[in-house]
C-alpha positions as CSV (number, residue, x, y, z in Angstrom):
1,M,89.0,90.3,141.4
2,R,90.2,91.8,138.2
3,H,90.3,88.3,136.6
4,L,86.7,87.8,137.6
5,L,85.5,91.1,136.2
6,S,87.2,90.3,132.9
7,R,84.9,87.3,132.4
8,P,81.4,87.5,130.9
9,L,79.9,87.0,134.3
10,G,82.0,89.9,135.7
11,S,80.8,92.1,132.9
12,V,77.1,91.3,133.7
13,L,77.8,92.0,137.4
14,Q,79.3,95.4,136.5
15,H,76.2,96.3,134.5
16,L,73.9,95.2,137.2
17,F,75.9,97.3,139.7
18,W,75.7,100.5,137.7
19,W,72.0,100.0,136.9
20,A,71.4,99.5,140.7
21,L,73.1,102.8,141.3
22,F,70.9,104.4,138.6
23,V,67.7,103.0,140.3
24,G,68.9,104.3,143.6
25,F,69.5,107.8,142.2
26,E,66.1,107.8,140.5
27,Y,64.4,106.8,143.8
28,F,66.3,109.5,145.6
29,V,65.1,112.1,143.2
30,F,61.4,111.1,143.0
31,S,61.1,110.3,146.8
32,N,61.6,114.1,147.3
33,W,58.2,114.6,145.6
34,Q,56.6,112.9,148.5
35,E,54.2,111.0,146.4
36,K,52.6,107.6,147.2
37,P,55.1,104.7,147.0
38,I,53.3,103.3,143.9
39,V,53.7,106.6,142.1
40,T,57.3,107.0,143.2
41,W,58.3,103.5,142.0
42,G,56.2,104.0,138.9
43,F,58.4,107.0,138.0
44,V,61.5,105.0,138.8
45,L,60.4,102.0,136.7
46,K,59.4,104.2,133.8
47,D,62.8,106.0,133.6
48,T,64.8,102.8,134.3
49,I,63.1,100.9,131.4
50,A,63.5,103.8,129.1
51,T,67.2,104.4,129.9
52,I,68.2,100.7,129.8
53,C,66.5,100.1,126.5
54,S,67.9,103.3,125.1
55,Y,71.4,102.6,126.4
56,Y,71.7,99.2,124.8
57,F,70.0,100.3,121.6
58,F,72.6,103.0,121.3
59,S,75.5,100.7,122.3
60,L,74.5,97.7,120.1
61,V,72.9,99.4,117.1
62,L,73.4,103.1,116.7
63,L,77.1,103.2,117.7
64,P,78.5,100.3,115.7
65,R,76.2,100.3,112.7
66,F,75.4,103.9,112.1
67,L,77.6,106.3,114.0
68,L,80.9,104.6,113.3
69,Q,79.8,104.1,109.7
70,R,79.2,107.8,109.4
71,R,75.6,107.3,108.5
72,W,74.5,110.6,110.1
73,L,70.9,110.6,109.0
74,L,70.2,107.1,110.5
75,T,72.1,108.1,113.6
76,T,69.9,111.2,114.0
77,L,66.7,109.2,113.4
78,G,67.9,106.7,116.0
79,I,68.4,109.5,118.6
80,V,64.9,110.8,117.8
81,A,63.4,107.3,118.1
82,I,65.0,107.0,121.6
83,Y,63.4,110.3,122.7
84,Y,60.0,109.3,121.4
85,F,60.3,105.9,123.1
86,W,60.9,107.7,126.4
87,A,58.1,110.2,125.7
88,T,55.6,107.4,124.9
89,L,56.5,105.6,128.2
90,C,56.0,108.9,130.1
91,Y,52.6,109.5,128.5
92,L,51.4,105.9,129.2
93,C,52.7,106.1,132.8
94,F,51.0,109.5,133.4
95,S,47.8,108.2,131.8
96,V,47.6,105.2,134.1
97,F,48.2,107.4,137.2
98,D,45.5,109.8,136.1
99,H,43.1,107.0,135.3
100,Y,43.3,105.6,138.8
101,G,43.3,108.9,140.5
102,L,46.9,108.7,141.8
103,V,47.9,112.1,140.6
104,S,48.5,114.4,143.6
105,K,48.1,118.1,143.6
106,N,51.9,118.6,143.5
107,A,52.3,116.4,140.4
108,Y,49.0,117.4,138.6
109,A,50.4,120.3,136.7
110,Y,53.5,118.4,135.7
111,M,51.6,115.4,134.3
112,H,48.8,117.2,132.7
113,R,51.1,119.4,130.6
114,F,51.4,116.1,128.6
115,L,48.0,114.7,129.2
116,D,45.9,117.8,128.1
117,G,44.9,117.3,124.5
118,S,45.3,114.3,122.2
119,I,48.0,111.7,122.3
120,W,49.7,113.5,119.4
121,E,49.9,116.7,121.3
122,G,51.1,114.9,124.4
123,I,53.9,113.1,122.7
124,F,54.8,114.4,119.2
125,S,53.9,118.1,119.2
126,W,56.6,120.7,119.5
127,R,55.0,121.9,122.7
128,S,55.4,118.5,124.3
129,V,58.9,118.0,122.9
130,S,60.1,121.4,124.2
131,M,58.8,120.5,127.7
132,G,60.1,116.9,127.7
133,L,63.6,117.6,126.4
134,N,64.7,118.9,129.8
135,D,63.7,115.8,131.7
136,F,65.0,113.6,128.8
137,S,68.4,115.3,128.9
138,V,68.9,114.6,132.6
139,T,67.5,111.1,132.6
140,V,68.3,109.1,129.5
141,I,71.1,111.2,127.9
142,P,73.8,110.9,130.7
143,P,74.2,107.1,130.5
144,I,74.3,107.3,126.7
145,L,76.8,110.1,126.8
146,L,79.0,108.1,129.3
147,R,78.9,105.2,126.9
148,F,80.1,107.3,124.0
149,I,82.9,108.9,126.1
150,R,84.0,105.4,127.2
151,F,84.1,104.4,123.6
152,L,86.2,107.4,122.7
153,L,88.6,106.7,125.5
154,S,88.9,103.0,124.7
155,S,89.4,103.8,121.0
156,G,92.2,106.3,121.9
157,N,93.8,103.7,124.2
158,Q,93.6,101.1,121.4
159,S,95.1,103.5,119.0
160,L,98.0,104.2,121.4
161,R,98.4,100.5,122.0
162,L,98.6,99.8,118.2
163,Q,101.1,102.6,117.8
164,R,103.3,101.2,120.6
165,E,102.9,97.7,119.1
166,N,103.8,99.0,115.7
167,L,106.8,100.9,117.0
168,S,108.1,97.9,119.0
169,L,107.4,95.6,116.0
170,E,109.3,97.9,113.6
171,V,112.3,98.2,116.0
172,N,112.5,94.5,116.7
173,F,112.0,93.7,113.0
174,L,114.8,96.0,111.9
175,K,117.2,94.7,114.5
176,A,116.6,91.2,113.3
177,Q,116.9,91.9,109.6
178,V,120.4,90.7,109.0
179,N,120.7,87.2,110.3
180,P,123.8,86.9,112.4
181,H,124.5,83.5,110.9
182,F,124.3,85.0,107.4
183,L,126.5,87.9,108.4
184,F,129.1,85.6,110.0
185,N,129.3,83.4,106.9
186,T,129.5,86.4,104.6
187,L,132.4,87.9,106.6
188,N,134.1,84.5,106.6
189,N,133.8,84.3,102.8
190,I,135.1,87.8,102.5
191,Y,138.1,86.9,104.7
192,T,138.8,83.8,102.6
193,M,138.6,85.8,99.4
194,V,140.9,88.5,100.7
195,V,143.5,85.9,101.7
196,K,143.2,84.3,98.3
197,Q,143.2,87.7,96.6
198,D,139.9,86.8,95.0
199,E,138.7,89.7,92.7
200,R,135.1,89.2,94.0
201,A,136.0,90.4,97.5
202,P,135.4,94.1,96.8
203,D,132.0,93.3,95.3
204,M,131.0,91.4,98.4
205,V,132.1,94.2,100.7
206,E,130.2,96.7,98.6
207,H,127.0,94.6,98.7
208,L,127.3,93.9,102.4
209,S,127.9,97.6,103.1
210,H,124.7,98.5,101.1
211,L,122.7,95.9,103.1
212,M,124.0,97.2,106.5
213,H,123.5,100.9,105.6
214,Y,120.0,100.3,104.4
215,T,118.8,98.3,107.4
216,V,120.5,100.7,109.9
217,Y,119.9,104.1,108.4
218,E,117.3,104.1,105.6
219,S,114.7,101.4,106.5
220,D,113.4,103.1,109.6
221,A,110.9,105.3,107.7
222,A,107.3,104.3,107.4
223,L,107.6,104.3,103.6
224,V,110.6,104.1,101.3
225,P,110.9,104.4,97.5
226,L,110.5,101.2,95.7
227,G,113.9,101.7,94.0
228,Q,115.7,101.6,97.3
229,E,113.9,98.4,98.4
230,V,114.7,96.7,95.1
231,S,118.3,97.8,95.3
232,F,118.5,96.3,98.8
233,L,117.0,93.0,97.5
234,E,119.5,92.9,94.6
235,S,122.4,93.4,96.9
236,Y,121.3,90.5,99.1
237,L,120.9,88.3,96.1
238,E,124.3,89.2,94.8
239,L,125.8,88.3,98.1
240,E,124.1,84.9,98.1
241,R,125.2,84.4,94.5
242,L,128.8,85.1,95.4
243,R,128.5,83.0,98.5
244,Y,127.1,79.8,96.9
245,G,128.7,80.2,93.4
246,Q,127.7,77.4,91.0
247,K,126.2,75.3,93.8
248,V,122.8,77.1,93.7
249,S,120.9,78.4,90.7
250,I,119.6,81.9,91.6
251,T,117.2,83.4,89.1
252,Y,116.1,87.0,89.4
253,Q,113.6,88.6,87.0
254,K,112.5,92.2,87.2
255,A,110.2,94.1,85.0
256,P,112.0,96.4,82.5
257,V,110.2,99.5,84.0
258,L,109.4,99.8,87.7
259,P,108.0,103.0,89.3
260,A,111.0,103.4,91.5
261,H,109.8,106.6,93.0
262,Y,106.6,105.0,94.3
263,Q,106.7,104.0,97.9
264,L,106.0,100.9,100.1
265,T,106.7,99.8,103.6
266,P,110.4,98.8,103.9
267,L,111.8,95.3,104.2
268,L,108.7,93.4,103.2
269,F,110.6,91.2,100.7
270,F,113.7,90.3,102.6
271,P,112.2,87.8,105.2
272,F,110.7,85.7,102.3
273,V,113.9,85.7,100.3
274,E,116.1,85.0,103.4
275,N,113.6,82.2,104.2
276,A,114.1,80.7,100.7
277,F,117.9,80.4,101.3
278,K,117.7,79.4,105.0
279,H,115.1,76.6,104.6
280,G,115.4,75.7,100.9
281,V,119.0,76.0,99.9
282,D,120.7,75.3,103.2
283,S,118.7,72.1,103.7
284,S,120.2,70.6,100.6
285,L,122.9,72.0,98.3
286,E,122.2,69.4,95.6
287,A,120.2,70.8,92.7
288,S,119.0,73.7,94.8
289,W,117.5,76.8,93.2
290,V,115.8,80.1,94.2
291,A,113.7,82.3,91.8
292,V,112.6,85.9,92.5
293,T,110.3,87.8,90.3
294,L,109.2,91.5,90.5
295,A,106.6,93.1,88.3
296,E,104.2,96.1,88.4
297,H,100.8,96.6,86.8
298,E,98.8,99.8,87.3
299,G,100.1,100.7,90.7
300,W,100.2,97.1,92.0
301,L,103.5,95.4,92.7
302,E,103.7,91.7,92.2
303,F,106.5,89.9,94.1
304,E,107.1,86.2,94.0
305,V,109.9,84.1,95.5
306,S,110.1,80.3,95.2
307,N,112.7,77.8,96.2
308,S,113.5,74.1,95.9
309,Q,112.8,71.7,98.7
310,A,114.6,68.4,99.2
311,P,111.9,65.7,99.5
312,A,114.2,63.4,101.4
313,S,115.4,66.0,103.9
314,P,113.5,66.6,107.2
315,K,111.2,69.6,106.8
316,S,111.8,72.5,109.1
317,A,109.1,74.9,109.9
318,F,108.8,77.6,107.3
319,G,107.9,81.1,108.3
320,G,108.9,81.9,111.9
321,V,109.3,85.3,113.5
322,G,110.3,87.1,110.3
323,I,107.3,86.1,108.2
324,A,105.0,86.5,111.2
325,N,106.3,90.1,111.5
326,V,105.7,90.7,107.8
327,R,102.0,89.6,108.2
328,K,101.6,92.0,111.2
329,R,103.3,94.9,109.4
330,L,101.1,94.4,106.3
331,A,98.0,94.4,108.5
332,L,99.2,97.5,110.3
333,H,100.2,99.5,107.3
334,Y,97.8,98.4,104.6
335,P,94.0,98.0,104.4
336,A,93.0,94.4,103.7
337,Q,91.9,95.3,100.1
338,E,95.4,96.7,99.3
339,Y,97.5,93.5,99.6
340,Q,97.3,89.7,99.1
341,L,99.7,87.3,100.5
342,H,99.7,83.6,99.5
343,I,102.1,80.9,100.6
344,D,102.1,77.5,98.9
345,S,104.2,74.5,99.7
346,T,104.6,71.2,97.8
347,A,106.9,68.2,98.2
348,D,109.7,69.9,96.2
349,M,108.8,73.6,96.1
350,Y,107.9,76.5,98.4
351,R,106.5,79.7,96.9
352,V,105.4,83.0,98.3
353,T,103.4,85.5,96.3
354,L,102.7,89.1,97.5
355,T,100.6,91.5,95.6
356,L,100.8,95.0,97.1
357,R,99.3,98.5,96.3
358,L,102.1,101.0,95.9
359,H,101.7,104.5,97.5
360,P,102.2,107.6,95.3
361,P,105.4,109.5,96.1
362,S,105.1,111.9,99.0
363,H,106.6,115.4,99.1
364,D,109.3,114.5,101.7
365,T,111.0,112.0,99.4
366,G,112.1,114.4,96.6
367,P,115.2,114.2,94.5
368,A,117.3,116.1,97.1
369,V,116.5,113.7,99.8
370,R,117.1,110.6,97.7
371,K,120.3,112.2,96.4
372,S,121.5,112.7,100.0
373,K,120.7,109.1,100.9
374,R,122.6,107.9,97.8
375,T,125.5,110.1,98.7
376,S,125.7,108.8,102.3
377,A,125.4,105.2,101.0
378,S,128.2,105.8,98.5
379,A,130.4,107.3,101.3
380,S,129.8,104.3,103.5
381,V,130.7,102.0,100.6
382,T,133.8,104.0,99.9
383,S,134.9,103.9,103.5
384,L,134.6,100.1,103.6
385,T,136.1,99.4,100.2
386,G,139.0,101.6,101.2
387,L,140.1,98.6,103.3
388,E,140.9,96.6,100.2
């Protein structure tokens, strides 16, 4: 049954059911007037036509185009138009009943308070409006009000759903940041270097410690300083440089001055850079290269990562869960006009370009907070490098 109601036909049936209840309610109200059946059904038809037209005009025009766009004047004019549409139908209905002598003694006073005088006085004058607002508010307004309440509830549910989706996405994304395969290889390399007493071993431990500390403790915030994100990226690149040595050309270019205190959503760059090594470098170690560029211009950050592709090697699917999550996180955290993501692929190169609006620093990420984070990071590094 639920599956049927979720289809377009089910939606139509729901509307027909509710309008049938409305007609039944109207008939129950006007049948108590004990008028002739044609008069009773005339009242029911008049109010049903006015309410249905007003309901869908509000739902399809006023709500999405004016009310949600905060065009208050047009919204008010729309509500006024709905009232005068109802008042005009009432005047026409009463005029027809009066013309054919269908007005009873009980309904004479009610109808002629609109019919006495000109059509202007019966519809548009303040006297007519003051008398008609009571009937209008109990006939046409309730369905419109229910529609608006339903919209508010659905918007609230959608907002909660997006928040839950965002939270789940953030948690899963952070858990999956450090690829287990990468971590395993890095630890193996560190072990080999320690056995061989390679002087690069402490550096690898320090960079790995920075990576782990950032992903576990610092990247769970909605926004992080750009300096921390860049430092994380540089640590990852240094690990890969130590891991591959001379086998892979790794180029990293950063603008001389970056607004390190400006903020952005954390861990946006890492999936793209990790992807460059996973699908580009690992697919062929011959003449492989990775290039990363960071620049800033008037509050816009320009990030680009490109890598070689081996034309002869089988192409694996680029992207995957990591990049799909980045797309979702960008859509959740940034308006469409505040970022641009382009992915280009050729026979021998794969390139990702991300242009992003940086957020001004907030009050809760002052020097003291940043200092405490640096202190905790240094303590973590010291504890790990103490194993040397």
